[in-house]
Backbone as a chain_set.jsonl record, in Angstrom:
{"seq": "MGVDVGDLPFDPILVTCFDGLIEEKHPYNFIAKAVIKEMLESPAAPDKTIPIIQKIVWPLRTALCGKNQQVYENAIDCLGMLSEVV", "coords": {"N": [[16.107, 14.268, 12.856], [13.743, 11.89, 12.509], [10.563, 10.672, 11.37], [8.645, 8.28, 12.988], [7.256, 5.706, 11.312], [5.381, 3.965, 12.295], [3.94, 5.501, 14.056], [2.243, 7.001, 12.549], [-1.09, 7.583, 11.22], [-2.552, 4.809, 9.867], [-4.913, 4.558, 8.558], [-6.003, 7.264, 7.109], [-3.742, 7.068, 5.428], [-2.354, 4.699, 4.463], [-4.454, 3.475, 3.083], [-4.986, 5.403, 1.12], [-2.599, 5.278, -0.298], [-2.749, 2.678, -1.339], [-4.874, 3.142, -3.045], [-3.499, 4.78, -4.772], [-1.973, 3.043, -6.254], [-2.981, 2.541, -8.775], [-2.145, 4.566, -10.358], [-0.422, 5.621, -13.258], [1.636, 7.269, -13.901], [4.921, 8.502, -13.302], [5.946, 10.519, -10.621], [3.99, 9.349, -9.087], [3.148, 6.608, -8.99], [5.478, 5.455, -8.019], [5.787, 6.687, -5.505], [3.463, 5.823, -4.157], [3.897, 3.02, -3.979], [6.345, 2.978, -2.563], [5.679, 4.168, -0.09], [3.745, 2.384, 0.845], [5.348, 0.102, 1.155], [7.165, 0.999, 3.138], [5.404, 1.492, 5.283], [4.219, -1.031, 5.704], [6.392, -2.479, 6.52], [6.92, -1.605, 9.032], [7.111, -2.103, 12.605], [4.622, -1.792, 13.818], [2.785, -2.477, 11.949], [1.077, -4.926, 11.675], [-0.876, -4.602, 13.746], [-2.058, -2.199, 13.0], [-2.841, -2.516, 10.38], [-4.519, -4.75, 9.957], [-7.131, -4.043, 11.049], [-8.045, -2.311, 9.016], [-8.182, -3.686, 6.687], [-10.337, -4.272, 4.992], [-10.77, -1.87, 3.718], [-8.595, -1.711, 2.126], [-8.629, -3.802, 0.32], [-10.37, -3.388, -1.941], [-9.15, -1.202, -3.54], [-6.736, -2.522, -4.08], [-7.56, -4.73, -5.53], [-8.603, -3.424, -7.77], [-6.252, -2.363, -8.855], [-4.943, -4.732, -9.503], [-6.514, -5.607, -11.58], [-5.931, -3.894, -13.571], [-4.817, -2.799, -16.835], [-2.308, -1.931, -17.368], [1.024, -2.923, -17.302], [3.026, -2.218, -15.41], [1.499, -1.189, -13.296], [0.114, -3.503, -12.577], [2.289, -5.166, -11.771], [3.289, -3.681, -9.579], [1.075, -3.872, -7.897], [1.016, -6.64, -7.413], [3.452, -6.928, -6.019], [2.862, -5.391, -3.741], [0.721, -6.828, -2.737], [2.032, -9.155, -1.946], [3.645, -8.093, 0.124], [1.61, -7.246, 1.845], [0.413, -9.687, 2.48], [2.363, -10.854, 4.047], [2.19, -9.331, 6.317], [-0.408, -9.661, 7.315]], "CA": [[14.926, 13.708, 13.498], [12.845, 11.26, 11.559], [9.231, 10.313, 11.821], [8.425, 6.842, 13.09], [6.107, 5.369, 10.469], [4.394, 3.293, 13.131], [3.136, 6.499, 14.76], [1.326, 7.634, 11.608], [-2.379, 6.899, 11.074], [-2.577, 3.959, 8.675], [-6.137, 4.974, 7.889], [-6.204, 7.092, 5.678], [-2.523, 7.124, 4.616], [-2.124, 3.433, 3.756], [-5.576, 3.284, 2.154], [-4.753, 6.326, 0.011], [-1.483, 4.754, -1.1], [-3.257, 1.551, -2.128], [-5.616, 3.79, -4.138], [-2.517, 5.335, -5.685], [-1.326, 2.009, -7.064], [-3.497, 2.55, -10.143], [-1.516, 5.659, -11.102], [0.518, 5.144, -14.265], [2.698, 8.254, -14.114], [5.962, 8.704, -12.301], [6.385, 9.774, -9.457], [2.858, 8.92, -8.27], [3.178, 5.162, -8.766], [6.647, 5.172, -7.184], [5.509, 7.15, -4.139], [2.463, 4.935, -3.565], [4.523, 1.739, -3.631], [7.376, 3.195, -1.546], [5.035, 4.418, 1.204], [3.153, 1.102, 1.264], [6.458, -0.746, 1.62], [7.664, 1.549, 4.4], [4.408, 1.316, 6.341], [4.011, -2.453, 5.989], [7.592, -3.012, 7.16], [7.054, -1.084, 10.396], [6.685, -3.068, 13.625], [3.217, -1.582, 14.168], [1.959, -2.789, 10.775], [-0.037, -5.867, 11.866], [-1.936, -4.032, 14.59], [-2.716, -1.079, 12.342], [-3.302, -2.881, 9.042], [-5.615, -5.726, 10.003], [-8.454, -3.415, 11.173], [-8.458, -1.57, 7.821], [-7.96, -4.553, 5.526], [-11.475, -4.169, 4.078], [-10.613, -0.642, 2.94], [-7.437, -1.898, 1.251], [-8.885, -4.858, -0.658], [-10.958, -2.896, -3.182], [-8.163, -0.563, -4.406], [-5.763, -3.52, -4.51], [-8.224, -5.501, -6.588], [-8.665, -2.553, -8.944], [-4.904, -2.309, -9.43], [-4.642, -6.045, -10.087], [-7.302, -5.751, -12.804], [-5.491, -2.894, -14.541], [-4.191, -3.299, -18.066], [-0.923, -1.463, -17.397], [1.904, -3.946, -16.735], [3.695, -1.693, -14.215], [0.475, -1.135, -12.242], [-0.106, -4.895, -12.164], [3.467, -5.639, -11.032], [3.308, -2.997, -8.285], [0.001, -4.447, -7.091], [1.472, -7.977, -6.985], [4.466, -6.723, -4.981], [2.197, -4.911, -2.525], [-0.066, -7.956, -2.233], [2.993, -10.001, -1.233], [3.998, -7.428, 1.389], [0.414, -7.26, 2.689], [0.192, -11.051, 2.967], [3.326, -11.109, 5.132], [1.751, -8.587, 7.511], [-1.633, -10.22, 7.881]], "C": [[13.991, 13.151, 12.439], [11.502, 10.949, 12.199], [9.141, 8.802, 11.872], [7.144, 6.51, 12.336], [5.012, 4.7, 11.282], [3.505, 4.243, 13.907], [2.122, 7.183, 13.856], [-0.006, 6.881, 11.56], [-2.415, 6.097, 9.773], [-3.851, 4.205, 7.867], [-6.236, 6.466, 8.094], [-4.932, 6.964, 4.849], [-2.313, 5.842, 3.807], [-3.219, 3.175, 2.727], [-5.392, 4.164, 0.917], [-3.63, 5.829, -0.894], [-1.907, 3.535, -1.912], [-4.128, 2.062, -3.276], [-4.655, 4.292, -5.2], [-1.802, 4.314, -6.539], [-1.801, 2.022, -8.519], [-2.888, 3.669, -10.998], [-0.454, 5.096, -12.057], [1.708, 6.072, -14.447], [3.666, 8.29, -12.94], [5.87, 10.162, -11.86], [5.249, 9.18, -8.638], [2.88, 7.43, -7.978], [4.353, 4.773, -7.867], [6.376, 5.53, -5.721], [4.523, 6.213, -3.453], [3.109, 3.626, -3.105], [5.557, 1.905, -2.518], [6.764, 3.419, -0.163], [4.382, 3.138, 1.727], [4.231, 0.197, 1.844], [6.943, -0.292, 2.993], [6.683, 1.29, 5.546], [4.228, -0.159, 6.703], [5.234, -3.109, 6.623], [7.764, -2.509, 8.594], [6.564, -2.127, 11.403], [5.201, -2.961, 13.994], [2.261, -2.026, 13.065], [0.833, -3.79, 11.044], [-1.197, -5.273, 12.667], [-2.71, -2.927, 13.892], [-3.289, -1.428, 10.968], [-4.522, -3.793, 9.08], [-6.981, -5.053, 10.181], [-8.941, -2.689, 9.911], [-8.339, -2.397, 6.543], [-9.112, -4.452, 4.518], [-11.384, -2.924, 3.201], [-9.486, -0.764, 1.92], [-7.747, -2.85, 0.092], [-9.417, -4.306, -1.985], [-9.942, -2.177, -4.07], [-7.088, -1.535, -4.904], [-6.329, -4.355, -5.656], [-8.297, -4.695, -7.888], [-7.307, -2.485, -9.634], [-4.53, -3.635, -10.091], [-5.394, -6.275, -11.396], [-6.882, -4.758, -13.885], [-4.788, -3.515, -15.732], [-2.727, -2.881, -18.182], [-0.034, -2.47, -16.66], [2.575, -3.472, -15.45], [2.728, -1.602, -13.036], [0.24, -2.534, -11.684], [1.069, -5.414, -11.323], [3.577, -4.978, -9.657], [2.25, -3.582, -7.353], [0.383, -5.836, -6.569], [2.507, -7.855, -5.864], [3.818, -6.306, -3.663], [1.316, -5.996, -1.909], [0.839, -8.905, -1.44], [3.384, -9.4, 0.116], [2.824, -7.47, 2.359], [0.189, -8.646, 3.275], [1.155, -11.415, 4.086], [2.891, -10.445, 6.435], [0.536, -9.241, 8.144], [-1.569, -11.729, 7.95]], "O": [[13.51, 13.884, 11.574], [11.352, 10.967, 13.42], [9.513, 8.118, 10.918], [6.068, 6.989, 12.694], [3.83, 4.86, 10.977], [2.433, 3.852, 14.369], [1.231, 7.877, 14.346], [-0.051, 5.681, 11.829], [-2.315, 6.673, 8.69], [-3.857, 4.074, 6.643], [-6.539, 6.894, 9.208], [-5.035, 6.763, 3.639], [-2.116, 5.902, 2.594], [-2.939, 2.709, 1.623], [-5.619, 3.714, -0.206], [-3.71, 5.95, -2.116], [-1.473, 3.373, -3.052], [-4.123, 1.482, -4.361], [-4.958, 4.239, -6.392], [-1.086, 4.687, -7.469], [-1.082, 1.556, -9.403], [-3.091, 3.711, -12.211], [0.311, 4.203, -11.692], [2.691, 5.696, -15.085], [3.293, 8.135, -11.777], [5.717, 11.012, -12.738], [5.498, 8.569, -7.599], [2.655, 7.022, -6.838], [4.233, 3.863, -7.047], [6.7, 4.762, -4.816], [4.721, 5.846, -2.295], [2.892, 3.181, -1.978], [5.639, 1.063, -1.623], [7.282, 2.908, 0.83], [4.46, 2.843, 2.92], [4.044, -0.403, 2.903], [7.112, -1.108, 3.899], [7.089, 0.912, 6.645], [4.099, -0.497, 7.879], [5.12, -4.188, 7.205], [8.673, -2.954, 9.295], [5.699, -2.942, 11.082], [4.598, -3.94, 14.434], [1.044, -1.954, 13.24], [-0.302, -3.511, 10.66], [-2.36, -5.431, 12.297], [-3.896, -2.736, 14.162], [-4.138, -0.701, 10.452], [-5.458, -3.609, 8.302], [-7.93, -5.462, 9.511], [-10.144, -2.477, 9.759], [-8.391, -1.851, 5.441], [-8.88, -4.539, 3.312], [-11.866, -2.924, 2.068], [-9.434, 0.001, 0.957], [-7.183, -2.712, -0.993], [-8.956, -4.72, -3.049], [-9.858, -2.496, -5.256], [-6.588, -1.39, -6.019], [-5.634, -4.641, -6.632], [-8.075, -5.233, -8.973], [-7.227, -2.544, -10.861], [-3.87, -3.647, -11.13], [-4.95, -7.062, -12.232], [-7.421, -4.78, -14.991], [-4.237, -4.613, -15.648], [-1.99, -3.421, -19.007], [-0.318, -2.826, -15.516], [2.684, -4.241, -14.495], [3.101, -1.907, -11.902], [0.174, -2.725, -10.47], [0.858, -6.031, -10.279], [3.92, -5.64, -8.677], [2.499, -3.766, -6.162], [0.105, -6.167, -5.417], [2.449, -8.59, -4.878], [4.18, -6.808, -2.599], [1.185, -6.068, -0.687], [0.448, -9.399, -0.382], [3.447, -10.104, 1.123], [3.01, -7.701, 3.554], [-0.185, -8.771, 4.441], [0.812, -12.195, 4.974], [3.189, -10.939, 7.522], [0.456, -9.364, 9.366], [-2.519, -12.367, 8.402]]}, "num_chains": 1, "name": "protein.A"}
């Protein structure tokens, strides 16, 4: 029995994962990106992401301004996934 990601509350889970993009240590950076990917690929993503987009923008911007190359690349990947949803 698996959990349907679309049934989970995107706020605060998705917001927390976008905050986690700034983490430089494994497994934190991996988990943040993997959960973001899973949630944004769910059929419920547009309806649940658009209302919280303002809460996502600031942590995403912070990750994009980071000096760590892996943090920056993860943020770019997540930005691409987010743009497909919204």
